[in-house]
Short mmCIF file of the C-alpha atoms (twelve columns), coordinates in Angstrom:
data_MODEL
# 
_entry.id   MODEL 
# 
loop_
_atom_site.group_PDB 
_atom_site.id 
_atom_site.type_symbol 
_atom_site.label_atom_id 
_atom_site.label_alt_id 
_atom_site.label_comp_id 
_atom_site.label_asym_id 
_atom_site.label_seq_id 
_atom_site.Cartn_x 
_atom_site.Cartn_y 
_atom_site.Cartn_z 
_atom_site.pdbx_PDB_model_num 
ATOM 1   C CA . MET A 1   -3.133 66.746 23.667  1 
ATOM 2   C CA . THR A 2   -2.644 62.990 23.368  1 
ATOM 3   C CA . MET A 3   -0.949 61.110 20.543  1 
ATOM 4   C CA . MET A 4   -4.435 60.267 19.246  1 
ATOM 5   C CA . ASP A 5   -5.112 64.006 18.885  1 
ATOM 6   C CA . TYR A 6   -2.080 64.366 16.602  1 
ATOM 7   C CA . GLU A 7   -2.938 61.448 14.306  1 
ATOM 8   C CA . SER A 8   -5.107 63.595 12.041  1 
ATOM 9   C CA . TYR A 9   -2.141 65.921 11.442  1 
ATOM 10  C CA . ILE A 10  0.129  62.969 10.679  1 
ATOM 11  C CA . HIS A 11  -2.390 61.507 8.218   1 
ATOM 12  C CA . ASN A 12  -2.637 64.829 6.367   1 
ATOM 13  C CA . LEU A 13  1.087  64.798 5.625   1 
ATOM 14  C CA . PRO A 14  2.432  63.127 2.466   1 
ATOM 15  C CA . VAL A 15  3.718  59.590 3.124   1 
ATOM 16  C CA . MET A 16  7.439  59.239 3.697   1 
ATOM 17  C CA . PRO A 17  9.099  56.960 1.120   1 
ATOM 18  C CA . GLN A 18  9.585  53.437 2.463   1 
ATOM 19  C CA . VAL A 19  13.342 53.481 1.829   1 
ATOM 20  C CA . ALA A 20  13.779 56.625 3.936   1 
ATOM 21  C CA . ALA A 21  11.621 55.176 6.704   1 
ATOM 22  C CA . ARG A 22  13.768 52.013 6.777   1 
ATOM 23  C CA . ILE A 23  17.055 53.911 6.841   1 
ATOM 24  C CA . MET A 24  15.932 56.309 9.573   1 
ATOM 25  C CA . LYS A 25  15.306 53.298 11.812  1 
ATOM 26  C CA . ILE A 26  18.874 52.021 11.396  1 
ATOM 27  C CA . ASN A 27  21.203 52.942 14.225  1 
ATOM 28  C CA . GLU A 28  24.552 54.032 12.784  1 
ATOM 29  C CA . GLU A 29  26.254 52.063 15.560  1 
ATOM 30  C CA . ASN A 30  24.707 48.849 14.223  1 
ATOM 31  C CA . LEU A 31  27.838 47.088 13.037  1 
ATOM 32  C CA . THR A 32  25.831 44.367 11.292  1 
ATOM 33  C CA . ILE A 33  24.785 46.868 8.595   1 
ATOM 34  C CA . SER A 34  27.492 47.106 5.943   1 
ATOM 35  C CA . PHE A 35  27.859 49.823 3.330   1 
ATOM 36  C CA . LYS A 36  26.809 47.227 0.742   1 
ATOM 37  C CA . ASP A 37  23.639 46.460 2.734   1 
ATOM 38  C CA . LEU A 38  22.869 50.175 2.880   1 
ATOM 39  C CA . GLU A 39  23.429 50.488 -0.865  1 
ATOM 40  C CA . LYS A 40  20.960 47.636 -1.505  1 
ATOM 41  C CA . ILE A 41  18.277 49.372 0.574   1 
ATOM 42  C CA . ILE A 42  18.670 52.691 -1.260  1 
ATOM 43  C CA . MET A 43  18.858 51.116 -4.723  1 
ATOM 44  C CA . VAL A 44  15.317 49.782 -4.326  1 
ATOM 45  C CA . ASP A 45  14.228 53.354 -5.191  1 
ATOM 46  C CA . PRO A 46  15.947 54.372 -8.473  1 
ATOM 47  C CA . PHE A 47  14.801 58.009 -8.259  1 
ATOM 48  C CA . LEU A 48  16.121 58.330 -4.710  1 
ATOM 49  C CA . SER A 49  19.382 56.632 -5.735  1 
ATOM 50  C CA . SER A 50  20.024 59.055 -8.584  1 
ATOM 51  C CA . LYS A 51  19.215 62.076 -6.427  1 
ATOM 52  C CA . ILE A 52  21.454 60.845 -3.601  1 
ATOM 53  C CA . LEU A 53  24.349 60.523 -6.044  1 
ATOM 54  C CA . LYS A 54  23.706 64.023 -7.428  1 
ATOM 55  C CA . VAL A 55  23.582 65.584 -3.965  1 
ATOM 56  C CA . ALA A 56  26.575 63.532 -2.793  1 
ATOM 57  C CA . ASN A 57  28.635 64.848 -5.702  1 
ATOM 58  C CA . SER A 58  27.676 68.404 -4.766  1 
ATOM 59  C CA . ALA A 59  28.734 67.741 -1.162  1 
ATOM 60  C CA . LEU A 60  32.072 66.392 -2.396  1 
ATOM 61  C CA . TYR A 61  32.529 68.937 -5.200  1 
ATOM 62  C CA . ALA A 62  36.249 69.392 -4.461  1 
ATOM 63  C CA . ARG A 63  36.933 65.856 -5.747  1 
ATOM 64  C CA . GLN A 64  38.326 65.718 -9.249  1 
ATOM 65  C CA . LYS A 65  36.444 62.535 -10.167 1 
ATOM 66  C CA . GLN A 66  32.663 62.305 -10.089 1 
ATOM 67  C CA . ILE A 67  31.091 59.610 -7.898  1 
ATOM 68  C CA . THR A 68  29.134 57.194 -10.061 1 
ATOM 69  C CA . ASN A 69  27.984 54.531 -7.594  1 
ATOM 70  C CA . LEU A 70  26.287 54.575 -4.229  1 
ATOM 71  C CA . GLN A 71  28.799 52.398 -2.404  1 
ATOM 72  C CA . THR A 72  31.594 54.856 -3.196  1 
ATOM 73  C CA . ALA A 73  29.422 57.750 -1.989  1 
ATOM 74  C CA . ILE A 74  28.592 55.900 1.230   1 
ATOM 75  C CA . THR A 75  32.269 55.052 1.816   1 
ATOM 76  C CA . LEU A 76  33.426 58.642 1.255   1 
ATOM 77  C CA . LEU A 77  30.632 60.405 3.150   1 
ATOM 78  C CA . GLY A 78  29.903 57.876 5.885   1 
ATOM 79  C CA . PHE A 79  26.622 56.447 7.109   1 
ATOM 80  C CA . LYS A 80  25.485 59.500 9.099   1 
ATOM 81  C CA . THR A 81  25.871 61.891 6.176   1 
ATOM 82  C CA . ILE A 82  24.221 59.494 3.729   1 
ATOM 83  C CA . LYS A 83  21.358 59.083 6.203   1 
ATOM 84  C CA . SER A 84  20.974 62.868 6.247   1 
ATOM 85  C CA . LEU A 85  20.991 63.032 2.456   1 
ATOM 86  C CA . VAL A 86  18.362 60.289 2.214   1 
ATOM 87  C CA . LEU A 87  16.028 62.240 4.494   1 
ATOM 88  C CA . LEU A 88  16.823 65.521 2.720   1 
ATOM 89  C CA . VAL A 89  15.979 64.077 -0.705  1 
ATOM 90  C CA . SER A 90  12.950 62.210 0.655   1 
ATOM 91  C CA . ALA A 91  11.529 65.363 2.253   1 
ATOM 92  C CA . SER A 92  11.843 67.223 -1.028  1 
ATOM 93  C CA . THR A 93  10.129 64.330 -2.836  1 
ATOM 94  C CA . MET A 94  7.279  64.132 -0.318  1 
ATOM 95  C CA . PHE A 95  6.326  67.766 -0.870  1 
ATOM 96  C CA . ARG A 96  7.262  68.131 -4.546  1 
ATOM 97  C CA . LYS A 97  3.705  68.640 -5.789  1 
ATOM 98  C CA . TYR A 98  3.267  71.546 -3.352  1 
ATOM 99  C CA . SER A 99  6.498  73.296 -4.359  1 
ATOM 100 C CA . ARG A 100 4.727  76.186 -6.101  1 
ATOM 101 C CA . ILE A 101 2.556  77.038 -3.102  1 
ATOM 102 C CA . PRO A 102 3.867  80.288 -1.516  1 
ATOM 103 C CA . PHE A 103 3.689  78.789 1.988   1 
ATOM 104 C CA . HIS A 104 5.976  75.918 0.977   1 
ATOM 105 C CA . GLN A 105 8.394  78.220 -0.826  1 
ATOM 106 C CA . THR A 106 8.806  80.358 2.302   1 
ATOM 107 C CA . PHE A 107 8.799  77.382 4.646   1 
ATOM 108 C CA . TRP A 108 11.556 75.373 2.926   1 
ATOM 109 C CA . LYS A 109 13.701 78.425 2.249   1 
ATOM 110 C CA . HIS A 110 13.658 79.202 5.970   1 
ATOM 111 C CA . SER A 111 14.170 75.552 6.952   1 
ATOM 112 C CA . LEU A 112 17.172 75.096 4.642   1 
ATOM 113 C CA . LEU A 113 18.850 78.268 5.857   1 
ATOM 114 C CA . THR A 114 18.225 77.237 9.475   1 
ATOM 115 C CA . ALA A 115 19.753 73.816 8.741   1 
ATOM 116 C CA . PHE A 116 22.914 75.230 7.169   1 
ATOM 117 C CA . ILE A 117 23.447 77.826 9.917   1 
ATOM 118 C CA . ALA A 118 22.846 75.229 12.644  1 
ATOM 119 C CA . LYS A 119 25.277 72.783 11.034  1 
ATOM 120 C CA . ASP A 120 28.012 75.414 10.746  1 
ATOM 121 C CA . ALA A 121 27.388 76.568 14.317  1 
ATOM 122 C CA . ALA A 122 27.687 72.951 15.503  1 
ATOM 123 C CA . GLU A 123 31.163 72.806 14.000  1 
ATOM 124 C CA . GLN A 124 32.118 76.084 15.701  1 
ATOM 125 C CA . TYR A 125 30.541 74.882 18.934  1 
ATOM 126 C CA . GLY A 126 32.677 71.732 19.122  1 
ATOM 127 C CA . MET A 127 29.815 69.420 18.080  1 
ATOM 128 C CA . LYS A 128 31.250 68.316 14.734  1 
ATOM 129 C CA . SER A 129 30.507 64.652 15.470  1 
ATOM 130 C CA . ILE A 130 26.747 65.323 15.370  1 
ATOM 131 C CA . ARG A 131 26.675 68.071 12.740  1 
ATOM 132 C CA . ASP A 132 24.567 65.902 10.408  1 
ATOM 133 C CA . GLU A 133 21.941 65.407 13.116  1 
ATOM 134 C CA . ILE A 134 21.993 69.149 13.832  1 
ATOM 135 C CA . PHE A 135 21.502 69.813 10.107  1 
ATOM 136 C CA . LEU A 136 18.420 67.574 10.047  1 
ATOM 137 C CA . ALA A 137 17.129 69.071 13.291  1 
ATOM 138 C CA . GLY A 138 17.307 72.496 11.659  1 
ATOM 139 C CA . LEU A 139 15.624 71.229 8.498   1 
ATOM 140 C CA . LEU A 140 12.730 69.653 10.434  1 
ATOM 141 C CA . HIS A 141 12.343 72.077 13.349  1 
ATOM 142 C CA . ASP A 142 9.153  73.652 11.950  1 
ATOM 143 C CA . LEU A 143 7.615  70.473 10.492  1 
ATOM 144 C CA . GLY A 144 4.563  71.032 12.679  1 
ATOM 145 C CA . ARG A 145 3.723  74.139 10.634  1 
ATOM 146 C CA . VAL A 146 3.461  72.007 7.494   1 
ATOM 147 C CA . ALA A 147 1.205  69.542 9.321   1 
ATOM 148 C CA . LEU A 148 -1.090 72.353 10.506  1 
ATOM 149 C CA . PHE A 149 -1.130 73.928 7.037   1 
ATOM 150 C CA . HIS A 150 -2.074 70.651 5.358   1 
ATOM 151 C CA . SER A 151 -4.803 69.929 7.909   1 
ATOM 152 C CA . GLU A 152 -6.607 73.220 7.131   1 
ATOM 153 C CA . PRO A 153 -4.884 75.275 4.409   1 
ATOM 154 C CA . GLU A 154 -7.487 78.039 4.409   1 
ATOM 155 C CA . ALA A 155 -7.344 78.479 8.182   1 
ATOM 156 C CA . TYR A 156 -3.548 78.545 8.205   1 
ATOM 157 C CA . SER A 157 -3.533 81.068 5.351   1 
ATOM 158 C CA . ARG A 158 -5.832 83.312 7.404   1 
ATOM 159 C CA . LEU A 159 -3.470 82.839 10.338  1 
ATOM 160 C CA . LEU A 160 -0.532 84.025 8.220   1 
ATOM 161 C CA . GLU A 161 -2.499 87.045 7.005   1 
ATOM 162 C CA . GLU A 162 -3.395 87.977 10.579  1 
ATOM 163 C CA . GLN A 163 0.208  87.523 11.651  1 
ATOM 164 C CA . GLU A 164 1.449  89.836 8.902   1 
ATOM 165 C CA . ALA A 165 -1.204 92.457 9.650   1 
ATOM 166 C CA . GLU A 166 -0.908 92.463 13.443  1 
ATOM 167 C CA . GLY A 167 2.581  91.111 14.133  1 
ATOM 168 C CA . LYS A 168 1.368  88.483 16.594  1 
ATOM 169 C CA . ALA A 169 3.510  85.454 17.496  1 
ATOM 170 C CA . THR A 170 3.012  82.332 15.374  1 
ATOM 171 C CA . ARG A 171 2.350  80.074 18.365  1 
ATOM 172 C CA . GLU A 172 -0.239 82.479 19.797  1 
ATOM 173 C CA . LEU A 173 -2.214 82.426 16.536  1 
ATOM 174 C CA . GLU A 174 -1.827 78.660 16.134  1 
ATOM 175 C CA . GLN A 175 -3.362 78.178 19.569  1 
ATOM 176 C CA . LYS A 176 -6.221 80.471 18.545  1 
ATOM 177 C CA . TYR A 177 -6.918 78.651 15.268  1 
ATOM 178 C CA . PHE A 178 -5.953 75.056 16.119  1 
ATOM 179 C CA . ASN A 179 -5.848 74.770 19.920  1 
ATOM 180 C CA . THR A 180 -2.269 73.537 19.598  1 
ATOM 181 C CA . ASP A 181 0.946  74.811 18.018  1 
ATOM 182 C CA . HIS A 182 3.587  73.691 15.545  1 
ATOM 183 C CA . LYS A 183 6.078  72.772 18.275  1 
ATOM 184 C CA . GLU A 184 3.735  70.322 19.963  1 
ATOM 185 C CA . VAL A 185 2.621  68.871 16.633  1 
ATOM 186 C CA . GLY A 186 6.119  68.687 15.112  1 
ATOM 187 C CA . GLY A 187 7.643  67.032 18.158  1 
ATOM 188 C CA . ALA A 188 4.793  64.524 18.308  1 
ATOM 189 C CA . ILE A 189 5.059  63.641 14.609  1 
ATOM 190 C CA . LEU A 190 8.822  63.055 14.710  1 
ATOM 191 C CA . ALA A 191 8.425  60.936 17.851  1 
ATOM 192 C CA . HIS A 192 5.636  58.970 16.143  1 
ATOM 193 C CA . TRP A 193 7.954  58.348 13.194  1 
ATOM 194 C CA . ASN A 194 10.508 56.971 15.693  1 
ATOM 195 C CA . PHE A 195 13.053 59.599 14.747  1 
ATOM 196 C CA . PRO A 196 15.828 60.029 17.326  1 
ATOM 197 C CA . GLU A 197 15.224 62.489 20.132  1 
ATOM 198 C CA . ILE A 198 18.016 64.741 18.879  1 
ATOM 199 C CA . LEU A 199 15.643 65.532 15.976  1 
ATOM 200 C CA . SER A 200 12.314 65.630 17.833  1 
ATOM 201 C CA . SER A 201 13.579 67.724 20.778  1 
ATOM 202 C CA . PRO A 202 14.521 70.822 18.724  1 
ATOM 203 C CA . ALA A 203 11.151 70.623 16.935  1 
ATOM 204 C CA . ARG A 204 9.383  70.529 20.296  1 
ATOM 205 C CA . GLU A 205 11.517 72.991 22.305  1 
ATOM 206 C CA . HIS A 206 13.182 75.470 19.923  1 
ATOM 207 C CA . GLY A 207 12.590 79.046 20.961  1 
ATOM 208 C CA . MET A 208 12.511 78.133 24.655  1 
ATOM 209 C CA . LEU A 209 14.913 79.023 27.436  1 
ATOM 210 C CA . HIS A 210 13.790 76.285 29.821  1 
ATOM 211 C CA . ILE A 211 14.726 73.122 27.946  1 
ATOM 212 C CA . THR A 212 13.906 69.679 29.341  1 
ATOM 213 C CA . SER A 213 15.586 67.597 26.628  1 
ATOM 214 C CA . PRO A 214 18.969 65.946 27.243  1 
ATOM 215 C CA . HIS A 215 19.886 67.355 23.809  1 
ATOM 216 C CA . LYS A 216 19.858 70.900 25.137  1 
ATOM 217 C CA . ASN A 217 22.791 72.091 23.036  1 
ATOM 218 C CA . ALA A 218 21.103 70.914 19.834  1 
ATOM 219 C CA . VAL A 219 17.938 72.798 20.793  1 
ATOM 220 C CA . LEU A 220 19.950 75.949 21.540  1 
ATOM 221 C CA . LEU A 221 21.788 75.854 18.208  1 
ATOM 222 C CA . VAL A 222 18.583 75.315 16.241  1 
ATOM 223 C CA . THR A 223 16.997 78.249 18.073  1 
ATOM 224 C CA . VAL A 224 19.935 80.512 17.223  1 
ATOM 225 C CA . ALA A 225 19.828 79.387 13.578  1 
ATOM 226 C CA . ASP A 226 16.042 79.744 13.417  1 
ATOM 227 C CA . ILE A 227 16.072 83.372 14.597  1 
ATOM 228 C CA . ILE A 228 18.991 84.384 12.390  1 
ATOM 229 C CA . ALA A 229 17.376 82.697 9.366   1 
ATOM 230 C CA . LEU A 230 14.181 84.658 10.039  1 
ATOM 231 C CA . GLU A 231 16.143 87.888 10.244  1 
ATOM 232 C CA . VAL A 232 18.057 87.155 7.024   1 
ATOM 233 C CA . THR A 233 14.913 86.295 5.040   1 
ATOM 234 C CA . GLN A 234 12.580 88.908 6.553   1 
ATOM 235 C CA . GLY A 235 15.089 91.710 7.125   1 
ATOM 236 C CA . THR A 236 14.114 92.040 10.771  1 
ATOM 237 C CA . VAL A 237 12.673 90.147 13.739  1 
ATOM 238 C CA . THR A 238 10.609 91.249 16.728  1 
ATOM 239 C CA . GLU A 239 12.234 92.725 19.800  1 
ATOM 240 C CA . GLU A 240 11.080 89.648 21.692  1 
ATOM 241 C CA . LYS A 241 13.065 87.371 19.350  1 
ATOM 242 C CA . GLU A 242 16.119 89.662 19.567  1 
ATOM 243 C CA . ASP A 243 16.006 89.370 23.358  1 
ATOM 244 C CA . LEU A 244 15.586 85.592 23.110  1 
ATOM 245 C CA . LEU A 245 18.559 85.331 20.740  1 
ATOM 246 C CA . ALA A 246 20.762 87.318 23.135  1 
ATOM 247 C CA . ALA A 247 19.692 85.113 26.051  1 
ATOM 248 C CA . ILE A 248 20.273 81.887 24.102  1 
ATOM 249 C CA . VAL A 249 23.694 82.987 22.818  1 
ATOM 250 C CA . ASN A 250 24.741 83.603 26.426  1 
ATOM 251 C CA . LEU A 251 24.130 79.900 27.057  1 
ATOM 252 C CA . THR A 252 26.496 78.837 24.258  1 
ATOM 253 C CA . PRO A 253 30.176 79.445 23.419  1 
ATOM 254 C CA . LEU A 254 29.112 81.328 20.266  1 
ATOM 255 C CA . THR A 255 30.541 84.829 20.164  1 
ATOM 256 C CA . ALA A 256 28.976 88.124 19.101  1 
ATOM 257 C CA . GLU A 257 31.325 88.104 16.111  1 
ATOM 258 C CA . GLN A 258 30.014 84.705 14.986  1 
ATOM 259 C CA . ILE A 259 26.409 85.901 15.243  1 
ATOM 260 C CA . THR A 260 27.265 88.974 13.168  1 
ATOM 261 C CA . PHE A 261 28.930 86.705 10.605  1 
ATOM 262 C CA . TYR A 262 25.802 84.546 10.292  1 
ATOM 263 C CA . ARG A 263 23.651 87.653 9.906   1 
ATOM 264 C CA . ASP A 264 25.809 89.482 7.376   1 
ATOM 265 C CA . GLU A 265 28.155 87.133 5.530   1 
ATOM 266 C CA . PHE A 266 27.117 83.501 5.866   1 
ATOM 267 C CA . ILE A 267 24.314 83.492 3.299   1 
ATOM 268 C CA . ARG A 268 26.582 85.020 0.664   1 
ATOM 269 C CA . GLN A 269 29.203 82.345 1.294   1 
ATOM 270 C CA . ILE A 270 26.924 79.315 1.200   1 
ATOM 271 C CA . GLU A 271 25.136 80.551 -1.924  1 
ATOM 272 C CA . LEU A 272 28.434 79.802 -3.698  1 
ATOM 273 C CA . GLU A 273 28.542 76.208 -2.404  1 
ATOM 274 C CA . PRO A 274 27.326 73.503 -4.820  1 
ATOM 275 C CA . PHE A 275 25.740 71.530 -1.972  1 
ATOM 276 C CA . PHE A 276 23.576 74.479 -0.912  1 
ATOM 277 C CA . GLY A 277 22.647 75.094 -4.540  1 
ATOM 278 C CA . GLU A 278 21.618 71.469 -4.953  1 
ATOM 279 C CA . CYS A 279 19.451 71.665 -1.824  1 
ATOM 280 C CA . VAL A 280 17.756 74.827 -3.093  1 
ATOM 281 C CA . SER A 281 17.104 73.036 -6.376  1 
ATOM 282 C CA . LEU A 282 15.690 69.984 -4.601  1 
ATOM 283 C CA . PHE A 283 13.063 72.065 -2.816  1 
ATOM 284 C CA . ASN A 284 12.567 74.399 -5.782  1 
ATOM 285 C CA . VAL A 285 12.975 77.556 -3.676  1 
ATOM 286 C CA . ALA A 286 14.331 80.835 -4.981  1 
# 
């Protein structure tokens, strides 16, 4: 499919707030952008500003004093983390009016858990410098599913019913109903939005062993997190996904003990973290 073929899916998505779109285009290595400049961009949107401060305080909950202004938050957290928080809050705002729809509840719960597992795995994997990008890659890896759902909600609901009844793979059913799949659509949308390839590649290639992206390690970590998040929320995954997880883990330094930890203990630990709680609240998921 060409980019023109994906435009209808893009147009069916809610519009990203202008402030988030501006900030996502800023390269963090751009030394001409000061923290004060960044603060001015965010402050254009008062709702976004207040939410960023709330989430920033949850991320820095160990501090004794609450952060009350954006410039302090930006200084303490750094540009990359603030950029992640802007997109996190913006995504929750974009889809707020759909928050009671069962599809969105399930979707964002899975996406958040994938993001938190992927971020933690990045730190264990020696990729701490890009953990914020890995977090966003996990959050957005299934964005194509939202685009397909919003293009034809009734058709995608039938797809989900058929999947539950027959246990078929999501991509197989998406090809049947839409003649494309969420990976192709998600990767195309993020590329169209000019998001960095470290975010679009995992959306396009997660769940694959033969990865073409130069950000292979990011794709691998998101795949690991995606499968474990499915297992945690559903209680089980298909034998095919178990085999894929084993094959992917063999390509990373992650150990069997770490995988067991993510399956059995991780969710209980992060549920106690204020930052995770704030994210759950943002997306209104149980």
